[in-house]
C-alpha positions as CSV (number, residue, x, y, z in Angstrom):
1,M,0.0,0.1,-0.1
2,N,1.5,3.1,-1.1
3,A,1.8,6.3,1.1
4,Q,-1.3,8.1,-0.7
5,E,-3.3,5.3,-0.3
6,T,-5.0,4.6,3.2
7,S,-6.7,1.6,4.5
8,T,-10.3,1.3,6.3
9,R,-11.9,-1.9,8.1
10,F,-15.5,-3.0,8.2
11,R,-17.2,-5.4,10.0
12,V,-19.6,-7.2,7.9
13,E,-22.2,-9.4,9.7
14,G,-24.1,-12.0,8.1
15,M,-21.4,-13.6,5.7
16,D,-21.4,-17.0,6.1
17,C,-19.8,-18.5,2.7
18,A,-17.2,-18.0,0.4
19,G,-19.7,-17.0,-2.4
20,C,-20.7,-13.9,0.3
21,A,-17.1,-12.9,0.2
22,S,-16.9,-13.2,-3.4
23,K,-19.6,-10.7,-4.3
24,I,-18.7,-8.3,-1.7
25,D,-15.4,-8.3,-2.9
26,T,-16.3,-8.0,-6.7
27,A,-18.9,-5.4,-6.1
28,V,-16.7,-2.9,-3.6
29,R,-13.8,-3.5,-5.9
30,R,-15.6,-1.9,-8.9
31,L,-16.3,1.4,-6.9
32,P,-14.1,4.5,-8.1
33,G,-11.2,5.0,-5.7
34,V,-11.0,1.6,-4.1
35,E,-7.5,0.1,-4.7
36,D,-7.7,-3.3,-2.9
37,V,-10.3,-5.3,-0.9
38,S,-9.8,-8.2,1.6
39,V,-12.9,-10.2,3.1
40,S,-13.0,-12.6,5.8
41,V,-15.9,-14.9,6.2
42,V,-14.9,-16.3,9.4
43,A,-13.7,-13.2,11.0
44,G,-16.6,-11.4,9.4
45,T,-14.4,-8.2,8.3
46,M,-13.5,-6.5,5.3
47,T,-10.5,-4.3,4.8
48,V,-10.7,-1.9,1.9
49,G,-7.5,0.3,0.3
50,H,-8.8,3.2,-0.9
51,K,-7.6,6.5,-2.7
52,G,-10.3,9.3,-2.3
53,A,-12.9,6.4,-2.1
54,D,-16.7,7.6,-0.7
55,L,-16.7,5.1,2.3
56,A,-20.5,6.0,2.3
57,Q,-20.9,4.6,-0.8
58,V,-18.6,1.6,0.0
59,Q,-20.8,0.9,2.9
60,Q,-24.0,1.5,0.7
61,K,-22.9,-1.0,-1.9
62,V,-22.5,-3.7,0.9
63,T,-26.0,-2.7,2.4
64,D,-27.7,-3.2,-0.9
65,L,-26.2,-6.8,-1.4
66,G,-28.3,-7.5,2.2
67,Y,-25.7,-7.4,4.7
68,R,-24.5,-5.1,7.9
69,I,-21.7,-3.2,7.8
70,A,-19.9,-0.7,10.1
71,P,-16.6,0.8,10.3
72,L,-14.3,-1.1,12.6
73,T,-13.3,0.9,15.1
74,S,-12.7,0.9,18.9
75,G,-16.2,1.4,20.1
76,A,-18.0,1.6,16.7
77,P,-21.5,1.6,16.9
78,K,-23.7,-1.8,15.8
79,A,-25.0,-1.3,12.2
80,N,-28.5,-0.5,12.0
81,D,-30.7,-3.1,13.0
82,A,-33.4,-2.7,10.0
83,L,-30.7,-3.9,7.7
84,E,-31.0,-7.6,9.1
85,G,-32.6,-10.0,6.9
86,M,-33.0,-7.6,3.8
87,H,-34.0,-9.3,0.6
88,G,-35.1,-12.7,2.1
89,H,-31.7,-13.6,2.8
90,D,-30.5,-13.6,6.4
91,H,-27.2,-11.6,6.7
92,G,-27.7,-10.1,10.0
93,H,-25.8,-11.2,13.1
94,H,-27.4,-13.8,15.2
95,D,-26.1,-15.0,18.9
96,G,-29.4,-17.2,19.4
97,P,-30.0,-20.4,18.4
98,W,-29.6,-21.3,14.8
99,W,-33.0,-22.0,14.1
100,Q,-34.0,-18.5,15.2
101,T,-32.2,-17.0,12.2
102,A,-34.1,-15.8,9.0
103,K,-32.3,-18.0,7.0
104,A,-33.5,-21.1,9.1
105,Q,-36.8,-19.7,8.9
106,L,-36.8,-19.3,5.3
107,T,-36.0,-23.0,5.2
108,I,-38.5,-24.3,7.4
109,L,-41.1,-22.4,5.7
110,C,-39.9,-23.7,2.5
111,G,-39.9,-27.3,3.7
112,L,-43.6,-27.0,5.0
113,A,-44.7,-25.6,1.5
114,V,-43.2,-28.7,-0.2
115,A,-44.6,-31.0,2.2
116,A,-48.0,-29.0,2.0
117,A,-47.9,-29.7,-1.8
118,F,-47.2,-33.1,-1.6
119,A,-50.2,-33.6,0.9
120,L,-52.4,-31.5,-1.1
121,E,-51.7,-33.4,-4.3
122,A,-53.2,-36.2,-3.3
123,F,-56.8,-34.4,-2.7
124,I,-56.2,-31.8,-6.0
125,P,-54.2,-33.9,-8.3
126,A,-55.2,-31.3,-11.1
127,W,-53.3,-28.7,-9.6
128,H,-49.9,-30.9,-9.0
129,D,-47.8,-28.3,-11.2
130,E,-49.1,-25.1,-9.8
131,L,-48.7,-26.6,-6.1
132,F,-44.9,-27.6,-6.8
133,I,-44.3,-24.3,-8.2
134,L,-45.7,-22.1,-5.6
135,A,-43.5,-24.3,-2.9
136,M,-40.5,-23.8,-5.3
137,L,-41.1,-20.2,-5.5
138,V,-41.2,-19.7,-1.7
139,G,-37.4,-20.2,-1.7
140,L,-36.5,-19.5,-5.1
141,I,-37.6,-15.7,-5.1
142,P,-35.2,-14.8,-2.4
143,I,-32.3,-16.8,-4.4
144,G,-33.2,-15.0,-7.6
145,R,-33.0,-12.1,-5.9
146,R,-29.8,-12.4,-4.7
147,A,-28.7,-13.7,-8.2
148,M,-29.9,-10.5,-9.8
149,Q,-28.1,-8.3,-7.2
150,G,-24.9,-10.4,-8.0
151,A,-25.1,-9.9,-11.7
152,R,-25.6,-6.2,-11.0
153,N,-22.9,-5.6,-9.1
154,G,-20.1,-7.8,-10.9
155,S,-20.8,-11.4,-9.9
156,P,-23.2,-12.7,-12.8
157,F,-22.2,-16.6,-12.5
158,S,-22.7,-17.0,-8.8
159,I,-24.0,-20.2,-7.2
160,E,-27.4,-18.5,-7.0
161,T,-27.3,-17.8,-10.7
162,L,-27.0,-21.6,-11.2
163,M,-29.4,-22.3,-8.7
164,T,-32.2,-20.2,-10.6
165,V,-31.5,-21.5,-14.1
166,A,-31.4,-25.2,-13.1
167,A,-34.9,-24.5,-11.0
168,V,-36.7,-22.2,-13.9
169,G,-35.4,-24.8,-16.1
170,A,-36.7,-27.8,-14.4
171,V,-40.0,-26.3,-14.5
172,F,-40.3,-25.9,-18.1
173,I,-39.0,-29.5,-19.0
174,N,-42.2,-30.7,-16.4
175,A,-39.7,-31.7,-13.4
176,V,-41.7,-29.3,-11.2
177,E,-41.5,-32.0,-8.0
178,E,-37.6,-32.2,-8.4
179,A,-37.3,-28.2,-8.9
180,A,-39.1,-27.7,-5.6
181,I,-37.1,-30.6,-4.2
182,V,-33.7,-28.9,-5.5
183,V,-34.4,-25.3,-3.9
184,L,-35.3,-26.9,-0.5
185,L,-32.0,-29.2,-0.6
186,F,-30.3,-25.8,-1.4
187,L,-31.7,-23.7,1.2
188,I,-30.9,-26.8,3.8
189,G,-27.1,-27.1,2.5
190,E,-26.7,-22.9,2.8
191,L,-28.2,-23.2,6.4
192,L,-25.7,-26.0,7.5
193,E,-22.9,-24.1,5.7
194,G,-23.7,-21.3,7.8
195,I,-23.8,-23.0,11.0
196,A,-20.5,-24.7,10.3
197,T,-19.1,-21.0,9.4
198,G,-20.7,-20.2,12.9
199,R,-18.8,-22.4,14.5
200,A,-15.3,-21.3,13.2
201,R,-16.2,-17.7,14.0
202,A,-17.2,-18.8,17.5
203,S,-13.8,-19.7,17.9
204,I,-12.6,-16.3,17.9
205,K,-15.6,-14.9,19.5
206,A,-14.6,-17.3,22.5
207,L,-11.0,-15.8,22.8
208,A,-12.6,-12.4,22.6
209,D,-15.0,-13.5,25.6
210,L,-12.1,-14.5,27.9
211,V,-11.8,-11.1,29.2
212,P,-14.0,-10.2,32.0
213,R,-16.5,-7.5,31.8
214,R,-16.1,-6.3,35.3
215,A,-13.1,-5.3,37.5
216,Q,-12.3,-4.6,41.0
217,R,-10.4,-1.0,40.7
218,E,-8.6,0.4,43.9
219,I,-8.0,4.1,44.2
220,E,-6.6,5.2,47.5
221,G,-7.1,2.1,49.2
222,K,-11.0,1.4,48.1
223,I,-12.1,-1.3,45.7
224,S,-15.0,-0.4,43.2
225,E,-16.2,-2.3,40.7
226,V,-16.1,-1.1,37.0
227,D,-16.2,-2.0,33.4
228,A,-13.1,-3.8,32.6
229,A,-13.1,-1.7,29.1
230,D,-13.1,1.4,31.6
231,L,-9.6,0.5,32.8
232,A,-6.6,2.9,31.9
233,V,-3.1,2.4,32.0
234,G,-1.8,2.9,35.4
235,D,-4.9,1.9,37.4
236,I,-4.7,-0.8,40.2
237,V,-7.1,-3.8,40.1
238,L,-7.5,-6.5,42.8
239,V,-7.9,-10.1,41.4
240,R,-9.4,-12.5,43.9
241,P,-8.8,-16.3,43.7
242,G,-10.6,-17.7,40.8
243,D,-11.1,-14.3,39.1
244,R,-10.1,-13.8,35.3
245,I,-7.2,-11.1,35.2
246,P,-9.1,-8.1,33.4
247,A,-6.0,-6.4,31.8
248,D,-2.4,-7.1,31.1
249,G,-0.3,-5.6,33.9
250,V,2.3,-6.5,36.1
251,V,1.8,-7.4,39.8
252,L,2.3,-4.9,42.5
253,S,1.6,-7.4,45.4
254,G,0.4,-10.9,46.4
255,E,1.7,-14.3,45.3
256,G,-0.4,-17.1,43.8
257,A,-0.5,-19.6,40.7
258,V,-2.2,-18.3,37.4
259,D,-3.4,-20.5,34.6
260,E,-2.4,-19.0,31.3
261,A,-3.6,-21.7,29.2
262,P,-6.3,-19.5,27.7
263,V,-3.8,-17.1,26.1
264,T,-0.5,-19.3,25.5
265,G,-1.7,-23.0,25.7
266,E,0.2,-23.8,28.3
267,S,-1.2,-26.5,30.9
268,V,1.0,-26.0,33.8
269,P,-0.2,-23.0,35.9
270,K,2.7,-20.4,36.4
271,H,3.4,-19.0,39.8
272,K,3.4,-15.2,39.9
273,G,4.6,-12.8,42.5
274,P,5.8,-8.9,42.5
275,E,7.0,-7.8,39.0
276,D,5.7,-10.4,37.2
277,Q,4.0,-9.9,33.9
278,V,0.3,-11.1,33.8
279,Y,-2.1,-11.4,30.7
280,A,-6.0,-10.3,30.1
281,G,-8.1,-13.6,30.3
282,T,-5.7,-15.5,32.2
283,V,-7.2,-17.1,35.9
284,N,-5.8,-16.3,39.1
285,Q,-6.1,-19.6,40.9
286,D,-5.1,-18.9,44.3
287,G,-3.9,-15.9,46.3
288,A,-5.1,-12.1,45.6
289,L,-2.9,-10.2,43.3
290,R,-2.9,-6.3,43.3
291,V,-2.0,-5.7,39.4
292,R,-1.1,-2.2,37.8
293,V,-2.5,-2.2,34.5
294,T,-0.2,-1.5,31.6
295,A,-2.6,-1.8,28.4
296,A,-6.1,-0.4,27.7
297,A,-8.7,-2.9,26.8
298,A,-8.1,-2.1,23.1
299,D,-4.5,-3.2,23.4
300,N,-4.5,-6.0,25.5
301,T,-2.8,-9.5,24.6
302,I,-6.4,-11.0,23.8
303,A,-7.4,-7.8,22.0
304,R,-4.1,-7.9,20.1
305,I,-4.4,-11.7,19.1
306,V,-8.1,-11.4,17.8
307,S,-7.2,-8.6,15.5
308,L,-3.9,-10.3,14.2
309,V,-6.1,-13.6,13.6
310,E,-8.8,-11.4,11.9
311,E,-6.5,-9.5,9.6
312,A,-4.7,-12.9,9.1
313,Q,-7.8,-14.3,7.6
314,E,-8.2,-11.4,5.1
315,S,-4.7,-12.1,4.0
316,K,-4.9,-15.2,1.2
317,A,-2.7,-17.7,0.6
318,P,-1.2,-18.4,-2.6
319,T,-3.4,-21.5,-3.2
320,E,-6.3,-19.5,-2.0
321,R,-5.7,-17.0,-4.6
322,F,-5.2,-19.8,-7.2
323,I,-8.5,-21.6,-6.6
324,D,-9.9,-17.7,-6.5
325,R,-8.9,-17.4,-10.2
326,F,-9.6,-20.7,-11.1
327,S,-13.3,-20.6,-9.8
328,K,-13.8,-17.5,-11.9
329,Y,-13.2,-19.3,-15.1
330,Y,-14.8,-22.7,-13.6
331,T,-18.2,-21.2,-13.0
332,P,-18.8,-19.8,-16.6
333,G,-17.3,-23.0,-18.0
334,V,-19.6,-25.1,-15.8
335,L,-22.5,-22.9,-17.8
336,L,-21.0,-24.0,-21.1
337,V,-20.9,-27.4,-20.5
338,G,-24.3,-27.7,-19.4
339,A,-25.6,-25.8,-22.3
340,L,-23.8,-28.1,-24.5
341,V,-24.8,-31.1,-22.8
342,A,-28.5,-29.9,-23.3
343,I,-28.2,-28.9,-26.8
344,L,-25.5,-30.8,-28.7
345,P,-27.2,-34.6,-28.2
346,P,-30.6,-33.7,-29.6
347,L,-29.2,-31.3,-32.5
348,V,-26.6,-33.8,-33.8
349,S,-28.4,-37.2,-33.2
350,G,-31.9,-36.4,-32.7
351,A,-32.1,-37.6,-29.1
352,S,-34.9,-36.4,-26.7
353,W,-34.6,-32.7,-25.8
354,D,-36.3,-32.9,-22.4
355,E,-33.7,-36.0,-21.4
356,W,-30.8,-33.5,-22.5
357,I,-31.8,-30.4,-21.1
358,Y,-32.6,-32.3,-17.8
359,K,-29.0,-33.8,-18.0
360,G,-27.7,-30.3,-18.5
361,L,-29.3,-28.3,-15.8
362,A,-28.0,-31.3,-13.3
363,I,-24.8,-30.7,-14.2
364,L,-25.2,-26.9,-13.5
365,L,-25.9,-27.9,-10.3
366,I,-23.2,-30.6,-9.8
367,G,-20.5,-28.0,-11.3
368,C,-21.3,-25.2,-8.3
369,P,-18.2,-23.9,-7.1
370,C,-18.9,-23.3,-3.4
371,A,-17.2,-26.8,-1.8
372,L,-13.8,-25.8,-4.1
373,V,-13.8,-22.2,-3.0
374,I,-14.5,-22.9,0.5
375,S,-11.8,-25.6,0.7
376,T,-9.0,-23.4,1.2
377,P,-10.2,-20.3,3.2
378,A,-12.2,-22.7,5.7
379,A,-8.9,-24.8,6.4
380,I,-6.9,-21.7,6.8
381,A,-9.3,-19.9,9.0
382,A,-9.6,-22.9,11.2
383,A,-5.8,-23.4,11.5
384,L,-5.3,-19.6,12.3
385,S,-7.9,-19.8,15.0
386,A,-6.4,-23.4,16.5
387,G,-2.9,-21.7,16.7
388,A,-4.2,-18.8,18.1
389,R,-5.8,-20.5,21.0
390,Q,-2.3,-22.2,21.5
391,G,-0.6,-19.2,21.5
392,L,0.9,-19.3,17.8
393,L,0.3,-16.1,15.8
394,M,0.6,-15.9,12.1
395,K,-0.3,-13.2,10.1
396,G,-2.1,-14.8,7.1
397,G,-2.4,-17.6,4.6
398,V,0.8,-16.7,3.0
399,V,2.6,-17.1,6.3
400,L,0.6,-20.3,7.0
401,E,1.2,-21.8,4.0
402,Q,5.4,-21.0,3.5
403,L,6.0,-22.4,7.1
404,G,5.3,-25.9,6.3
405,K,8.2,-25.3,3.7
406,I,11.3,-24.5,6.3
407,N,14.2,-26.4,6.4
408,M,16.5,-23.9,8.1
409,V,16.2,-22.5,11.3
410,A,18.2,-19.8,12.7
411,L,17.8,-19.2,16.4
412,D,18.8,-16.4,18.7
413,K,20.3,-17.5,22.0
414,T,19.6,-15.3,24.6
415,G,15.7,-15.4,25.6
416,T,15.0,-17.7,22.7
417,L,17.2,-21.0,23.6
418,T,17.7,-19.6,27.0
419,E,15.6,-18.1,29.6
420,G,17.0,-14.7,28.8
421,R,18.3,-14.7,32.8
422,P,21.3,-16.0,34.6
423,Q,20.7,-18.7,37.3
424,V,23.3,-20.0,39.7
425,T,24.9,-23.5,38.2
426,D,27.7,-24.1,40.8
427,I,28.5,-23.2,44.4
428,V,31.8,-23.9,45.1
429,A,32.7,-24.5,48.8
430,V,36.4,-23.5,50.0
431,D,36.9,-21.7,53.6
432,R,32.8,-22.1,54.1
433,S,30.4,-24.5,53.3
434,E,27.8,-24.0,50.0
435,A,25.1,-22.9,52.2
436,E,27.3,-20.2,54.0
437,V,28.7,-19.3,50.8
438,L,25.3,-18.4,49.3
439,R,24.1,-17.0,52.6
440,L,26.9,-14.4,52.6
441,A,26.6,-13.5,49.0
442,A,22.8,-13.1,49.2
443,A,23.4,-10.6,52.1
444,L,25.5,-8.5,49.8
445,E,23.0,-8.6,47.1
446,V,19.8,-7.8,49.1
447,G,18.0,-4.8,47.4
448,S,20.2,-5.1,43.9
449,S,18.4,-5.3,40.7
450,H,21.2,-6.6,38.8
451,P,20.5,-9.9,36.9
452,L,23.3,-11.8,38.9
453,A,22.2,-10.5,41.9
454,K,18.9,-11.6,41.1
455,A,20.2,-15.2,40.3
456,I,21.7,-15.3,43.7
457,L,18.9,-14.0,45.4
458,A,16.5,-16.6,43.8
459,R,18.8,-19.6,44.5
460,A,18.6,-18.2,48.3
461,K,15.1,-18.2,48.2
462,E,15.2,-21.8,46.6
463,A,17.3,-22.8,49.5
464,G,15.3,-21.6,52.2
465,I,17.6,-18.9,53.0
466,E,16.3,-15.5,54.3
467,P,19.1,-13.1,53.9
468,I,20.0,-10.2,56.0
469,A,21.2,-7.2,54.7
470,S,24.6,-6.3,54.9
471,S,25.9,-3.1,56.2
472,N,28.4,-0.6,54.7
473,A,27.4,-2.0,51.1
474,G,28.8,-0.3,48.3
475,A,29.7,-1.1,44.5
476,L,33.4,-1.1,43.6
477,G,33.1,0.0,39.8
478,G,33.9,-2.7,37.3
479,K,35.1,-5.0,40.5
480,G,32.4,-6.1,42.7
481,I,30.5,-5.2,46.0
482,I,31.6,-5.1,49.6
483,G,29.5,-4.9,52.7
484,T,29.9,-6.0,56.2
485,L,28.0,-9.0,58.1
486,D,28.3,-9.9,61.5
487,G,31.7,-8.0,62.0
488,T,33.0,-9.6,58.8
489,L,34.2,-7.8,56.0
490,L,32.5,-9.6,52.6
491,F,33.8,-8.9,49.1
492,L,31.8,-10.8,46.1
493,G,33.3,-9.9,42.4
494,S,35.4,-11.4,39.5
495,P,38.2,-13.7,39.9
496,K,40.6,-11.0,38.8
497,A,39.5,-8.2,41.5
498,A,39.4,-11.2,44.1
499,A,43.0,-12.2,43.4
500,A,44.2,-8.5,43.8
501,R,42.7,-8.9,47.4
502,T,44.2,-12.7,48.4
503,P,45.5,-15.5,46.7
504,L,42.8,-17.9,45.1
505,G,44.9,-20.8,45.3
506,E,45.8,-23.3,42.1
507,E,42.9,-25.9,42.6
508,L,40.2,-22.7,42.8
509,T,42.0,-21.0,39.9
510,T,41.8,-24.1,37.6
511,R,37.8,-24.8,38.9
512,I,37.2,-21.2,37.6
513,G,38.7,-21.9,34.4
514,A,36.8,-24.9,33.6
515,L,33.6,-23.0,34.5
516,N,34.5,-20.2,32.2
517,D,35.0,-22.8,29.4
518,E,31.2,-23.9,30.2
519,G,30.3,-20.2,29.4
520,K,29.6,-19.6,33.2
521,T,30.3,-16.3,34.7
522,V,32.4,-16.6,38.3
523,S,32.1,-14.4,41.1
524,V,34.4,-15.2,44.1
525,L,33.3,-14.4,47.7
526,I,36.0,-13.3,50.1
527,A,35.0,-13.4,54.0
528,G,37.3,-11.9,56.6
529,G,40.2,-11.6,53.9
530,K,39.9,-15.4,53.0
531,V,38.6,-17.3,50.1
532,A,35.3,-18.4,51.3
533,G,34.2,-19.9,47.8
534,A,32.8,-19.2,44.5
535,I,29.2,-19.1,42.5
536,A,28.8,-19.7,38.7
537,M,26.0,-18.5,36.8
538,R,24.8,-19.1,33.5
539,D,22.0,-18.2,31.1
540,E,20.4,-21.8,30.9
541,P,18.8,-23.3,28.1
542,R,15.0,-23.3,28.3
543,D,13.5,-26.3,30.0
544,D,11.8,-27.5,26.4
545,A,14.9,-26.3,24.2
546,R,16.4,-29.9,23.6
547,A,12.8,-31.3,23.0
548,G,12.5,-28.2,20.6
549,L,15.5,-28.7,18.8
550,A,14.7,-32.4,18.4
551,A,11.3,-32.0,17.0
552,L,12.5,-29.4,14.1
553,K,15.3,-31.8,13.3
554,A,12.8,-34.4,12.9
555,L,10.7,-32.3,10.8
556,G,13.5,-32.1,8.4
557,A,15.1,-28.7,9.0
558,D,18.7,-27.9,10.1
559,I,19.6,-25.6,13.0
560,V,22.0,-22.7,13.6
561,M,22.4,-20.4,16.5
562,L,23.0,-16.7,15.7
563,T,24.0,-14.8,18.7
564,G,25.8,-11.5,19.7
565,D,27.0,-13.2,23.0
566,N,30.7,-14.1,23.4
567,V,32.2,-17.2,21.6
568,R,33.1,-19.2,24.5
569,T,29.7,-18.5,26.2
570,A,27.8,-19.2,22.6
571,K,29.7,-22.4,22.0
572,A,29.5,-23.8,25.3
573,I,25.0,-23.6,25.0
574,G,25.7,-24.9,21.7
575,A,27.6,-27.9,22.4
576,D,25.0,-28.4,25.5
577,L,22.3,-28.1,23.0
578,G,24.0,-30.0,19.9
579,I,24.0,-27.1,17.3
580,K,26.3,-25.2,15.1
581,V,26.9,-21.8,16.5
582,N,27.8,-18.3,15.1
583,A,28.7,-15.8,17.6
584,E,29.9,-12.1,18.4
585,L,27.5,-11.2,15.6
586,L,26.3,-7.8,15.0
587,P,22.6,-7.3,13.7
588,E,24.0,-6.8,10.1
589,D,26.0,-10.0,10.6
590,K,22.7,-12.0,11.1
591,Q,20.9,-10.6,8.5
592,R,24.0,-11.5,6.0
593,I,24.1,-15.0,7.1
594,V,20.4,-15.5,6.8
595,T,20.6,-13.9,3.2
596,G,23.6,-16.6,2.5
597,L,21.3,-19.1,3.7
598,K,18.6,-18.2,1.5
599,A,21.0,-18.1,-1.5
600,E,21.8,-21.6,-0.7
601,G,18.3,-22.4,-1.7
602,K,17.1,-23.0,2.1
603,V,13.9,-21.9,3.3
604,V,14.8,-19.8,6.3
605,A,12.9,-18.9,9.6
606,K,15.0,-16.7,11.9
607,V,13.9,-16.9,15.5
608,G,14.5,-14.2,17.9
609,D,13.0,-11.7,20.4
610,G,11.9,-9.2,17.3
611,I,14.0,-6.2,18.6
612,N,17.7,-6.8,18.2
613,D,17.0,-9.2,15.7
614,A,14.9,-6.9,13.3
615,P,17.1,-6.9,10.3
616,A,17.3,-10.8,10.2
617,L,13.8,-11.4,11.1
618,A,13.0,-9.1,8.0
619,A,15.5,-10.9,5.8
620,A,14.1,-14.5,6.5
621,D,11.6,-16.2,4.3
622,I,9.5,-16.3,7.8
623,G,10.3,-14.2,10.9
624,I,8.8,-15.5,14.4
625,A,9.2,-13.8,17.3
626,M,9.6,-15.4,20.8
627,G,7.8,-14.1,24.1
628,G,5.1,-13.2,25.8
629,G,3.2,-11.0,23.2
630,T,5.1,-7.6,23.3
631,D,3.9,-5.1,20.9
632,V,7.3,-5.4,19.1
633,A,7.1,-9.1,18.9
634,L,3.6,-9.1,17.6
635,E,4.5,-6.4,14.9
636,T,7.7,-7.0,13.4
637,A,7.8,-10.9,12.6
638,D,5.5,-12.9,10.3
639,A,4.5,-15.1,13.2
640,A,4.9,-15.2,17.0
641,V,5.1,-17.7,19.7
642,L,3.7,-16.0,22.8
643,H,4.8,-18.5,25.2
644,G,8.3,-18.8,24.3
645,R,8.7,-22.3,23.9
646,V,11.1,-23.7,21.3
647,M,8.8,-26.8,20.7
648,D,6.1,-24.3,19.6
649,V,8.4,-23.0,16.4
650,A,7.9,-26.7,15.8
651,N,4.3,-26.5,16.1
652,L,4.3,-23.8,13.7
653,I,5.8,-25.9,11.2
654,R,3.2,-28.8,12.1
655,I,0.2,-26.8,12.0
656,S,1.1,-25.5,8.5
657,R,1.7,-29.0,7.2
658,A,-1.4,-30.0,8.6
659,A,-3.5,-27.2,6.9
660,M,-2.1,-27.4,3.6
661,S,-2.7,-31.3,4.0
662,N,-6.3,-30.6,4.9
663,I,-6.5,-28.1,1.9
664,W,-5.7,-31.0,-0.8
665,Q,-8.2,-33.3,1.1
666,N,-10.6,-30.5,0.6
667,I,-9.8,-29.9,-3.4
668,T,-9.8,-33.7,-3.9
669,I,-13.3,-34.3,-2.0
670,A,-14.7,-31.4,-3.8
671,L,-13.5,-32.4,-7.4
672,G,-13.8,-35.9,-7.0
673,L,-17.5,-35.8,-6.2
674,K,-18.4,-33.6,-8.9
675,A,-16.0,-35.9,-11.3
676,V,-18.0,-38.8,-10.2
677,F,-21.7,-37.1,-10.4
678,L,-20.9,-35.7,-13.9
679,V,-20.0,-39.0,-15.2
680,T,-23.0,-40.7,-13.8
681,T,-25.5,-37.9,-14.8
682,I,-24.4,-38.1,-18.5
683,L,-24.8,-41.8,-18.4
684,G,-28.5,-41.3,-16.7
685,V,-27.9,-43.0,-13.6
686,T,-28.3,-39.8,-11.4
687,G,-30.6,-36.5,-11.8
688,L,-31.3,-33.4,-10.2
689,W,-31.6,-34.8,-6.6
690,P,-28.4,-36.6,-6.3
691,A,-26.6,-33.6,-8.0
692,I,-27.6,-31.1,-5.6
693,L,-27.0,-33.6,-2.7
694,A,-23.7,-34.1,-4.2
695,D,-23.1,-30.3,-4.1
696,T,-24.1,-29.9,-0.6
697,G,-22.6,-32.7,0.5
698,A,-19.3,-31.6,-1.0
699,T,-19.5,-28.5,0.8
700,L,-20.3,-29.8,4.1
701,L,-17.7,-32.7,4.0
702,V,-15.4,-29.9,3.1
703,T,-16.4,-27.6,5.8
704,A,-16.3,-30.3,8.2
705,N,-13.0,-31.5,7.4
706,A,-11.5,-28.1,7.6
707,L,-13.2,-27.9,11.2
708,R,-11.0,-30.5,12.2
709,L,-8.3,-28.4,12.7
710,L,-9.7,-26.6,15.6
711,A,-9.3,-29.4,17.8
712,W,-5.5,-29.1,17.0
713,K,-3.4,-29.1,20.2
714,G,0.5,-29.4,18.4
715,Q,3.3,-31.6,20.5
716,R,3.6,-30.5,24.2
């Protein structure tokens, strides 16, 4: 989209099939000033790229087609309820049971009319034709009206057109019973298709509904209940045990386990305490938490996920674009084949006109492209929704399709393969016990926010040690820290600075060298002028790193680490995980390596934090951001792994391959059934009823097959 072109997003209510999206796309695209249109049936959205287009005209055009539309902005008003059900077709949003929709009521009315025609025929057989024509018209008039709307707006070859021609043609060859039944079956098929699409749409709605509507806001120590949507950044909320957290935020006080499965797919609750990040929609299981809000309702993690999934569903995959182009020629081709089948045999060989016109009409119904057109977007929408529920975000069908082709994964180290924070790995006792070394070191670090200090304090907490802060504590620039505890002078610092104070001894020096070779940072503790011991720390691999890398290799992907960290540390981690390492890299070095891998014919995924790795993420075929849903991670990469698991990188590839397999199954079902019934119709084995059943059945099979992806969970 160029600088002069702007984009406006709309909520379009009532779309339930690929034909709906196609008609809206075609009609809006013809308007002056409209540059591009993207429509998502499942999300119920449309994005219009335009230069000076009249947006009121855009909305009127969609309204004329019988849908409800409103600009999609935070707090946008709902479209006029009076538009619901226009033109005899239920294009209005409906939250109630399916049988209360206008579409269901039309189908039931048509069914009753057909049943009445069969019943009355027994009493007034002379009115046979008229009864069934009236029953047929109950359903056909709305269908024909939609066909005319489509034709006026650039979609003359719609399923409604094929249906109308077939039904009217059947009347002219005196197949009035079949004409009425075919219309009824068509309406039933559309109803079932709408119900299936509603299930896929509900998966996104359920995600949005995770955020509670009410929140307990604290102001000057007083608690009041407010709408969660009214929370502002900086507000403090109380989250009681069992409550859903109403906003993204940081814990100020309190501790407890939080179930993050609704957002990240992680089944094990995470312990949260002061300074820990929490997400809207997650469940506080035990212990009251006071949380400072860090994102408004429109910007919280759930809102961003829903927005990304909806936008992604508007982005068509290459396979979907091919099917769309194919269907534009396919439908007119079906009309031509139907006409030739109806006309040529009687003209050439003198065959019965009624028989071959009947077969031609059946071919029109068999050739309906609904199942073929829905085959790809249904699978992509289901895969994107299923991925989002497991904390895997993909920006559109193009990304989803490309992920399955990845055969090279380049991963950052810090925060991607490792936890991103140092942990105490070794405590070396010299003049004091290990527990005493840890206690004294923790006493020096009380109150410090330095990463190494946090590692020591965390290890002390694990060991049940409550450190007492040392007195006269202070930092010695670039060397370490000093303080006094129980009258003993303490020093904790680098081996070099410690050696300048007192000899370390050969054995400890050798041990420190070995720990350094393992990529560990060593601090030496001196107490009362003697070496008390040493503490080694390292940013350790994530718990699932080995399993995740093994899963990637099993999927046929080669792996390389690209890091700016020092060679010794990087090689130690790489050797631990069994992968190749490139270390001490600047951002441009990472980009150069990724570009080189692509030049070798590799399909490269770059996995990083979305900030320092931005050039390499952009250069890769697919950029994957790791982490807890930060703005940068979600906006700079093609895909994001919210939970930060290495295994989920493999799961991205898995869901892509599952979706592509599903798409080809759908295409095979759609075209295979049509081929079978085409042959049987020409041979005279099947007629109009089986033809419409074949079309409806294919659409339902394809949709049901695609919806299987909603149950996808990935590997843990």
